[in-house]
C-alpha positions as a Python dict, from the first residue, in 0.01 Angstrom:
ca = {
    (1, 'X'): (0, 0, 0),
    (2, 'X'): (-371, 3, 75),
    (3, 'X'): (-682, -15, -138),
    (4, 'X'): (-741, 355, -87),
    (5, 'X'): (-1088, 383, -238),
    (6, 'X'): (-1237, 102, -31),
    (7, 'X'): (-1047, 200, 283),
    (8, 'X'): (-1157, 562, 254),
    (9, 'X'): (-1518, 458, 204),
    (10, 'X'): (-1507, 250, 522),
    (11, 'X'): (-1326, 520, 719),
    (12, 'X'): (-1587, 779, 621),
    (13, 'X'): (-1849, 547, 772),
    (14, 'X'): (-1660, 540, 1101),
    (15, 'X'): (-1464, 215, 1064),
    (16, 'X'): (-1169, 255, 1303),
    (17, 'X'): (-954, -12, 1137),
    (18, 'X'): (-993, 165, 803),
    (19, 'X'): (-892, 498, 953),
    (20, 'X'): (-596, 328, 1120),
    (21, 'X'): (-485, 203, 778),
    (22, 'X'): (-504, 553, 634),
    (23, 'X'): (-317, 692, 932),
    (24, 'X'): (-38, 436, 896),
    (25, 'X'): (-10, 512, 525),
    (26, 'X'): (9, 891, 549),
    (27, 'X'): (126, 976, 899),
    (28, 'X'): (502, 911, 851),
    (29, 'X'): (525, 1157, 561),
    (30, 'X'): (313, 1413, 743),
    (31, 'X'): (529, 1394, 1055),
    (32, 'X'): (849, 1430, 852),
    (33, 'X'): (707, 1743, 689),
    (34, 'X'): (608, 1885, 1028),
    (35, 'X'): (952, 1813, 1171),
    (36, 'X'): (1103, 2033, 901),
    (37, 'X'): (839, 2308, 922),
    (38, 'X'): (769, 2308, 1297),
    (39, 'X'): (1010, 2073, 1472),
    (40, 'X'): (937, 2165, 1837),
    (41, 'X'): (563, 2117, 1794),
    (42, 'X'): (556, 1849, 1524),
    (43, 'X'): (388, 1577, 1727),
    (44, 'X'): (127, 1808, 1881),
    (45, 'X'): (49, 1951, 1540),
    (46, 'X'): (22, 1603, 1389),
    (47, 'X'): (-230, 1500, 1653),
    (48, 'X'): (-429, 1817, 1597),
    (49, 'X'): (-427, 1778, 1218),
    (50, 'X'): (-543, 1416, 1233),
    (51, 'X'): (-823, 1510, 1469),
    (52, 'X'): (-937, 1767, 1216),
    (53, 'X'): (-909, 1509, 939),
    (54, 'X'): (-1134, 1273, 1135),
    (55, 'X'): (-1399, 1543, 1168),
    (56, 'X'): (-1378, 1654, 804),
    (57, 'X'): (-1335, 1310, 645),
    (58, 'X'): (-1707, 1239, 580),
    (59, 'X'): (-1719, 1543, 352),
    (60, 'X'): (-1401, 1462, 161),
    (61, 'X'): (-1439, 1361, -203),
    (62, 'X'): (-1141, 1255, -410),
    (63, 'X'): (-879, 993, -485),
    (64, 'X'): (-554, 909, -308),
    (65, 'X'): (-360, 1194, -468),
    (66, 'X'): (-641, 1432, -378),
    (67, 'X'): (-634, 1315, -18),
    (68, 'X'): (-258, 1358, 2),
    (69, 'X'): (-285, 1713, -129),
    (70, 'X'): (-576, 1787, 106),
    (71, 'X'): (-382, 1653, 406),
    (72, 'X'): (-69, 1859, 340),
    (73, 'X'): (-267, 2171, 256),
    (74, 'X'): (-446, 2132, 590),
    (75, 'X'): (-110, 2081, 761),
    (76, 'X'): (42, 2395, 615),
    (77, 'X'): (-262, 2604, 702),
    (78, 'X'): (-264, 2464, 1053),
    (79, 'X'): (105, 2549, 1102),
    (80, 'X'): (32, 2910, 1007),
    (81, 'X'): (-264, 2925, 1243),
    (82, 'X'): (-73, 2747, 1520),
    (83, 'X'): (199, 3008, 1532),
    (84, 'X'): (-42, 3296, 1477),
    (85, 'X'): (-217, 3190, 1795),
    (86, 'X'): (88, 3108, 1999),
    (87, 'X'): (-113, 3059, 2315),
    (88, 'X'): (-343, 2801, 2157),
    (89, 'X'): (-326, 2430, 2223),
    (90, 'X'): (-464, 2150, 2004),
    (91, 'X'): (-824, 2058, 2069),
    (92, 'X'): (-743, 1704, 1969),
    (93, 'X'): (-696, 1352, 2080),
    (94, 'X'): (-351, 1310, 2230),
    (95, 'X'): (-62, 1204, 2010),
    (96, 'X'): (-9, 910, 2244),
    (97, 'X'): (-358, 784, 2163),
    (98, 'X'): (-293, 809, 1791),
    (99, 'X'): (19, 603, 1848),
    (100, 'X'): (-202, 328, 1992),
    (101, 'X'): (-338, 256, 1645),
    (102, 'X'): (-226, -87, 1523),
    (103, 'X'): (122, -86, 1374),
    (104, 'X'): (212, -275, 1059),
    (105, 'X'): (585, -313, 1133),
    (106, 'X'): (779, -470, 1416),
    (107, 'X'): (896, -235, 1691),
    (108, 'X'): (1260, -302, 1607),
    (109, 'X'): (1221, -237, 1234),
    (110, 'X'): (1017, 76, 1294),
    (111, 'X'): (1267, 214, 1546),
    (112, 'X'): (1554, 159, 1304),
    (113, 'X'): (1364, 318, 1015),
    (114, 'X'): (1262, 619, 1226),
    (115, 'X'): (1618, 673, 1346),
    (116, 'X'): (1749, 661, 990),
    (117, 'X'): (1476, 888, 858),
    (118, 'X'): (1539, 1142, 1134),
    (119, 'X'): (1898, 1177, 1013),
    (120, 'X'): (1788, 1242, 656),
    (121, 'X'): (1518, 1487, 765),
    (122, 'X'): (1774, 1672, 977),
    (123, 'X'): (1982, 1736, 666),
    (124, 'X'): (1682, 1855, 466),
    (125, 'X'): (1591, 2080, 760),
    (126, 'X'): (1922, 2261, 715),
    (127, 'X'): (1817, 2388, 372),
    (128, 'X'): (1664, 2736, 334),
    (129, 'X'): (1300, 2709, 448),
    (130, 'X'): (1136, 2730, 104),
    (131, 'X'): (1378, 2479, -46),
    (132, 'X'): (1328, 2240, 247),
    (133, 'X'): (950, 2259, 212),
    (134, 'X'): (961, 2206, -164),
    (135, 'X'): (1188, 1902, -129),
    (136, 'X'): (975, 1756, 149),
    (137, 'X'): (648, 1797, -40),
    (138, 'X'): (776, 1716, -387),
    (139, 'X'): (1021, 1435, -321),
    (140, 'X'): (955, 1293, 25),
    (141, 'X'): (575, 1332, 47),
    (142, 'X'): (542, 1237, -321),
    (143, 'X'): (317, 1523, -434),
    (144, 'X'): (318, 1639, -794),
    (145, 'X'): (440, 1986, -891),
    (146, 'X'): (88, 2126, -932),
    (147, 'X'): (-18, 2013, -585),
    (148, 'X'): (298, 2152, -424),
    (149, 'X'): (247, 2483, -607),
    (150, 'X'): (-104, 2512, -462),
    (151, 'X'): (11, 2423, -110),
    (152, 'X'): (303, 2666, -117),
    (153, 'X'): (105, 2930, -309),
    (154, 'X'): (376, 2952, -574),
    (155, 'X'): (397, 2889, -946),
    (156, 'X'): (490, 2540, -1073),
    (157, 'X'): (811, 2687, -1216),
    (158, 'X'): (906, 2829, -877),
    (159, 'X'): (847, 2490, -713),
    (160, 'X'): (1073, 2321, -967),
    (161, 'X'): (1348, 2576, -906),
    (162, 'X'): (1324, 2541, -528),
    (163, 'X'): (1330, 2160, -551),
    (164, 'X'): (1625, 2171, -790),
    (165, 'X'): (1825, 2407, -569),
    (166, 'X'): (1743, 2208, -257),
    (167, 'X'): (1847, 1878, -416),
    (168, 'X'): (2162, 2040, -546),
    (169, 'X'): (2255, 2162, -199),
    (170, 'X'): (2192, 1816, -56),
    (171, 'X'): (2405, 1654, -323),
    (172, 'X'): (2686, 1901, -261),
    (173, 'X'): (2673, 1828, 112),
    (174, 'X'): (2699, 1457, 41),
    (175, 'X'): (3001, 1499, -187),
    (176, 'X'): (3184, 1766, 14),
    (177, 'X'): (3545, 1707, 133),
    (178, 'X'): (3406, 1635, 480),
    (179, 'X'): (3094, 1433, 398),
    (180, 'X'): (2838, 1347, 663),
    (181, 'X'): (2812, 1006, 821),
    (182, 'X'): (2768, 736, 556),
    (183, 'X'): (2428, 633, 692),
    (184, 'X'): (2306, 992, 670),
    (185, 'X'): (2429, 1017, 312),
    (186, 'X'): (2258, 695, 211),
    (187, 'X'): (1933, 785, 378),
    (188, 'X'): (1921, 1139, 246),
    (189, 'X'): (1978, 1002, -101),
    (190, 'X'): (1702, 749, -46),
    (191, 'X'): (1466, 1017, 79),
    (192, 'X'): (1528, 1216, -235),
    (193, 'X'): (1444, 913, -446),
    (194, 'X'): (1098, 838, -308),
    (195, 'X'): (849, 801, -589),
    (196, 'X'): (714, 1141, -668),
    (197, 'X'): (615, 1170, -1034),
    (198, 'X'): (913, 1311, -1220),
    (199, 'X'): (1135, 1305, -914),
    (200, 'X'): (1415, 1115, -1086),
    (201, 'X'): (1417, 1374, -1364),
    (202, 'X'): (1454, 1656, -1111),
    (203, 'X'): (1735, 1476, -931),
    (204, 'X'): (1920, 1415, -1257),
    (205, 'X'): (1864, 1777, -1353),
    (206, 'X'): (2015, 1893, -1025),
    (207, 'X'): (2331, 1705, -1117),
    (208, 'X'): (2356, 1855, -1463),
    (209, 'X'): (2293, 2217, -1369),
    (210, 'X'): (2420, 2433, -1087),
}
């Protein structure tokens, strides 16, 4: 965890280390979301989105939750625009250059975590698109229901229903007669338990109701 307020203040003034801290904190969740929404172009889109964040950051006002909502709203809008202009290419710094930002974990630990997460994200990606997006934003990205509703342009009730149905499908796939690999099951369960406000209540609700 980072001291978001102080780090944001420094990043807005052009401090590269501060921006790197923000990138490390938020990039994994953003990339997971993009892999579900736009798998073939996820890395290019991520680079493009972060470039836009860099340019718009001085004007941003808000707390950590506000930044998270702003980032994922920007991502969803960019995905729409990206595919609307299929011939366009990101006017951004290359993804490889973003990857040069200082890492907080060892290469071995990060590789293992990424491999595990990819398996969980692959399962979420098999859900119907709206359910997959709701689960990614609500449970994995850690956004509250109101923020997800704004991003998806749906009502809070609709977001809850989509999250519930998505979690229920995931649970059923994990308890089916031919369950997936144990590591996938564990990791998908872990992904669904990441600390979004009220997430545990939704997961328990998905077990009680069909």
